[in-house]
N, C-alpha and C positions, 0 to 999 in steps of 0.2 A: 739805757742801762741810768746814766746819769738823770735822765730826764725821771725818770723813775723815783730815782730817789729825791729829786728838787719834789715832783708833784706830790709824791705821798707824806713827805716831811712837810710841807705845806698844806695839804689835810689833815695830819695829823694837830694843825691849831684848830679844827674845827670839832675836834674829839668830844661825845660829849660826856664820855666817861672812862675810867681807868681799861677798861676792854677794849674799845673804841682804839685810846692813843698806843696800846699795845701791837692789834693788829695794822694799824697805820704805819707804826715805827717800824714793825718786821718786814711791811713790804720798804719802806723803804731804806732799810738796812740790806734787804737783799737786791739792790738796786748798787747799792756800792756796792756789795760782794758779787755783783757781776761783772761790776767793769776793772774789779782790782789786775784778775790774769790778762785782760786785755792790754792794759794800760802797760803793766811790765812786759805780755810779751808783745804788744807794737814797737817799744820803746827799743827793743832788743834789736828785734828785727833791723831797726832805722839809723842805729848807732853802727858806727866802726869799733871794731875790739880795740883798740887801741883805748876807744873811751867810755866803752861801755858799762867800766865799774862804778867810777867814778858820777854818773849821772845815774844809774840805776839807784845810788844810793842818797845824791839827791833826794829822786822822784822817792825814795819811801821817809825821807826827812820830812817829806810833806805834810805826810799823816799827824806828826807830832804839830806840827804848825799848825793845820786845821782843828788839832785836839786843842789847843791853846786859845784859838780864835775862839771856839767853841765854848771854853769856859769861861775866856774873858767877856765875850759876848752876854752870856747868860748872868756872871755878876754883875755887869751895869744894866741889862734892861730888867731881871725879872721882877727887882724889888720898885722898879718906875713904871714900869707898863705891862708887865705880867709874863707869864711863860707863853700863851699864845701868839704876841706876836715876836716874841724870841724866835719860834718855831717859824712863822713865816719869814723872818729877815736870816735865818740862818739858813734857807732852802736858796736862799737866792743863788750864792758862789753855784750849787749842782746846775741851776738855769743856762749859766755863762758859763760855764766851762763845755755844758752841752752844744751853746749854738758856736763856741770855740774849736771844738771836735769838727763840727758838721762844717764849718767854713772856712776854717784852715789846716786841717788836716788832709791827707792825698789817703786814700784807699790803700792798703797796705799792697806792695807789689809781688808775695808772696800767695798772699790770695787770690789776688788776678791771677795771676798761675797756672794756680794749683787748679782755677776755673776755665781755663783754655785759653782766654783773656790778653793775649799778647802785648796787643796794641794799647790799653788801657794801662797795662802794667809797664811799658814804655814812657807812655807820659807823665805815670805817677814818677817814674824816676828823676826822669828831666826835670818834672817840677820841683822835686827836692835837690837837685843838683844848682839849679835856677837861684835858690831860697836860699843856698847855703857858698853861691857864689864859685861854685867849681863845674869844671867840666865833666863829662862822664867820661871813662875811658874808654877809648875806640873798640875794646874788647866787650862793652858791657850794651850787646847789642841783643835783644832777646829774639828768641826763634820758634816755632811753633813746638818742634819736636822737643825744647827743653822743656815746655809749657807742661805736654805731654810724660816726658820724664817725671816734672815733679808731680805731677797728680797721680800717677800711680804709685810712688812712693810715697806718696799722701795717703791715699786708698792702704796698702798693704801694710802701714803702719811704720817705712823705715822714714829718714830724713835724707836728702843729699845737698841740706843747708849746711853750711860751714857755720854759720852763727850761732851755733848751738850743739851745745856735744848730744849726742844720742842717748835719748832717755827709754832704757828696754828694761823698767821697773817689772820683777817678777808680782805675783798676784800679795803677797802680803806685805812686799813694800808700798803697793799698790791702797793698799786698806790700810794699813798705817797711816799714810798720809791722810787718807779720806778721814779716818777716825780725828786725828789731830786737826783738821781744819773744822768739822763737826766741832769738835772740843773748843777751839778756839770762838768761831762762832757762838755758840751759845755761850761761853764769857762773855763775847761783845753784846751779847743781845741783854744778856743780863747787867751789864754794865749800863748800856744805854735806858733800858729801863728803870734802873734804878736810880738813875740820874734824872730822868722825866719825870719820874713820882716823889723825889724829894723838892 
């Protein structure tokens, strides 16, 4: 998704008209929108409960850092070299983040377990422990039957994870969340398009 954001953000620099710019910016924005839930879920999965809130707030604050970076870059670059060069340069962090994720982040152990891949899940946990210079507890050995339990729980909509509270929303609450997300997405898109046009 980061690569989609970077690629279409960069392609926006080649827009021939406002319609092209809107479509390319929309696809670039979809790349950002697609990565947001993954980033927060992945970070919450990997962090211990006592540190989760602090790091989640720190992660959320980086959106503001990105906004300041983009605005500052635009303020400095547009008068000097134009908006096309700005869009190319603004897309580079997405490519850097995508490369960093591919090279540095392990696959989600929970995802691996849900798909029955116990060995790779164990290796991912060992790698995380090594990077953090800690030992895995002796009871942190994964077994195939645990993988089947997790997969069955994921298929039925239940959760046996203690990392997050069970989320059993009714249809109204789910609809409300979807409407709120769509509204925020539309507002964000309008702000982005107006910023680009200006």
